[in-house]
N, C-alpha and C positions, 0 to 999 in steps of 0.2 A: 505446928500449924493447927493441930487438933487437940491441943492440951486442955482446952476448955470443954471437951466432950467427956461425959461421964461414962463409966464402964457399962451401965445399963443401956445407954444409947448405943454403944458399940456392939452389944450383943443382940440388937434387934435383927430380925430376919431381913434378908436382902430383898426389899419390896420390888425394886426395879433393877434387876441384875445388869451388870455391864455386858456389852455385846461380846466381849472376849471370853466370857464365862461359858457360853453355850454355842458360840459360832466362831471357834478358833480358826476354822478353815477360811472363813470370810476375811478375818483379820490378817491372816498370813498372806492370802492372795492379794488383798488390797495393799498391804505394806510392800510386797515385792513389786507390784505394778507401779506404784509411785516411785519406788527406789529406782527402777529401770528408767522411768520417765525423766527423773531428775538427772541421773547419771548420763543418759544419752544426750541431754542438752549440754552438759559439760564437755563431753567428747566432741560434739559438733562444734561448739563454740571455740574450742582450742584449734581444731582442724581448719575452721573457716576464718577465724580472726587471730589465731595464736601467734606468739612472738618468739618461737624457738626454744622453748623449755625442753629439758631432757625427757626421754621416754619414761624414766623412773618417776620423775616429778609429776608428770601428767597422769600416769597410772595410779600413783598414790592419791592424787586429788580426786580423780574420777571414782576410784574405789572407796575413798573416804566419804564422798557424797552419797554413794550407794548405801554404805553402812549407816551413815547418819540418818538418811531419809527413812530407811527401813525401821530403824529404832524409833525415830521420831513419830512416824505414822502409827506404829504399834502402840507406843505409849499414849498417843492421842486417843486411842480407843480404850485403854485400860487404866491409865494413871488418874484421870479426873475422877473416876468412880472410886478408886482407892482413897482419894483425898476427901471426897464429899459424902461417901456412903453413910458414915456415922451421923451426919447432920441431916439425914432425910426428914426426920420428924419436925425439923424447924421450917421446912418449906412446903408449899403445895407441890404436887408431882410435876407440874409443868415448869415451875420455877426451878425445881431441883434439876430437871433435865436441861433447861436452858443454861443454868450455871455450869453444868458439866460441859455442855456444848461450847460455852465461852472459854473454858479452860483448854478444850481441844483446839480451838482456834488459835489461842496463844501459842500452843506447842507447834502447830503447823506453820504459823507465821515466823516463829523463831527459827525453825529448820530452814525455811525458805530464805530468810535473811542471811543465815550462815552460808547457804549454798550460793547466794548472790555474791557474797564476799569471795568465795572460792572462784567463782566464774570471773569476777573482775581481775583476780590474780592471773588466771589462765590467759585472758585476752590482753594483759598488760595495761589495763585501765583505759582502753580505747573507749571514747564516749559513745560512738555509734554501736559498738559491740555491747556495751553496758546497757544501752536502751533496749537492745534485742533481748538480752538476758532478763531484764526487768519485765518486759511484756510477757515473755514466755512463763517465767516463774510466777507472775501474778495470775496468769491463767491456770496454772497447775494448782496453786494454792486455793483458788476459787473452786475448782473442781473438788478438791479434798474437803473444803469447808461446807459447800452447799450440797451437791448431789450425794456425797458420801456421808459426812457427819450429819447433815441436815436430814437425810432420809433415815439414817440409823436412829436419830432422835425421834423422828416420827413413828417408826416401827416400835420402838420401846414404849412410847406413850400409848399407842394403840393396843399393844399387848397388855399394858396395865389396865386400860379401859375394858378390854375383852374379859379379863379375869374377874372383873367386878360387875360385868354386864351393864356397863355405863356407856357403851359405844352407840353411835348413831351411824348406821351403815352408809347412808347417802353422803354424809360429811367425809367419811373415809374414802369413798369412791371418788368424790369430787377432788379431794386433796391429791390422791394418787394420779388422777387424770391430769391435773394441773402440772404435776411434776414431769409428766411425759411431754407436755406441750413446751414447757420451759426448756427442757433438755434438747428438744428438737430444734427450737429456735436458735439456741446457742450453738448447736452443732452445725446448722446450716450457715450461720454467720461465720463461724470459724473456717468452714470449708471454702466459702466464697472468698474470704480474705486470703487464705493460703493459696488457693488456685490462682488468684490474681498475682501473687508474688512469684509463682512458678513461671509465669509467662512474662515477667518484667525484664528490665535491663540490668538487674542486679548481677554481680559477677559470680562465677563458679556455680552456674545453674544446676549442674549435675549433683553436687554435694548439697546445695540448698534444697533442691527438689526431693532428694532422698530423705533428708531430715524432716521436712514438712510432711511428706507422705507417711513416714514412720510415726511421727507425732500424731497426725490426724487419725490414722487407722488405730493406733494404740488407745487414744482417748475415746474413740467410738466404741471399741471393744470393752473398755473399762466402764463406760456409762451403760452399755447394754447389760453387762454383768451386774452392775449396781441395780438396775431396774428389775432384772430377773430375780435377784436376791430379795429385793424389796417386796415384789408382788408374791413371791413364793412364801415369804414369812407372813404376809397378810392373809394369804389363802389358807394357811395352816389353821386359822381360827374360823 
């Protein structure tokens, strides 16, 4: 894929390092958080809609989704940079970062589609259960792509500007503030929707309410962690 890149280009210094180079803790925590989120959905889907598969089969499916998601999210933070680093000289910094972000999106969507296929297997292809899985997985993928990879891309670009004294503080503060507002609006919408479902006539409200509560609390914690990491990195400069 990079056979057209010359050795001189490959030896260039890493102008915008991958986030996994200097913030491995963040990548580990994020990968584990998304892996738990995806695996919990599979476990809930089987117990709520399942069709009598053996315990071993369900455990293998849920464990497989956990491992797949962990590896996929980890690679989404590290693999695009490995692929495109040698091509940095061909792009402007923002195009370079957006190109990496696009590759990360492809990885996240691929993992999500595979997880959807596993979920459909666990629920026996039931249409209503499949729509439930699709809604939840779409939400999780959006969280991975926008708050996580989007803000990571923003932080990497700001660090690049800081190092060259090309930044404008008011623009950075405005962008950071908008990210908080967007996350707040999404979180309030999610809570309103899920709280409505908890009080509905859907069956097995105990299991459904437990799943929705775990999902919402976990997503809120993940987004707060993302914001804390984002602002702490910006404050370092």
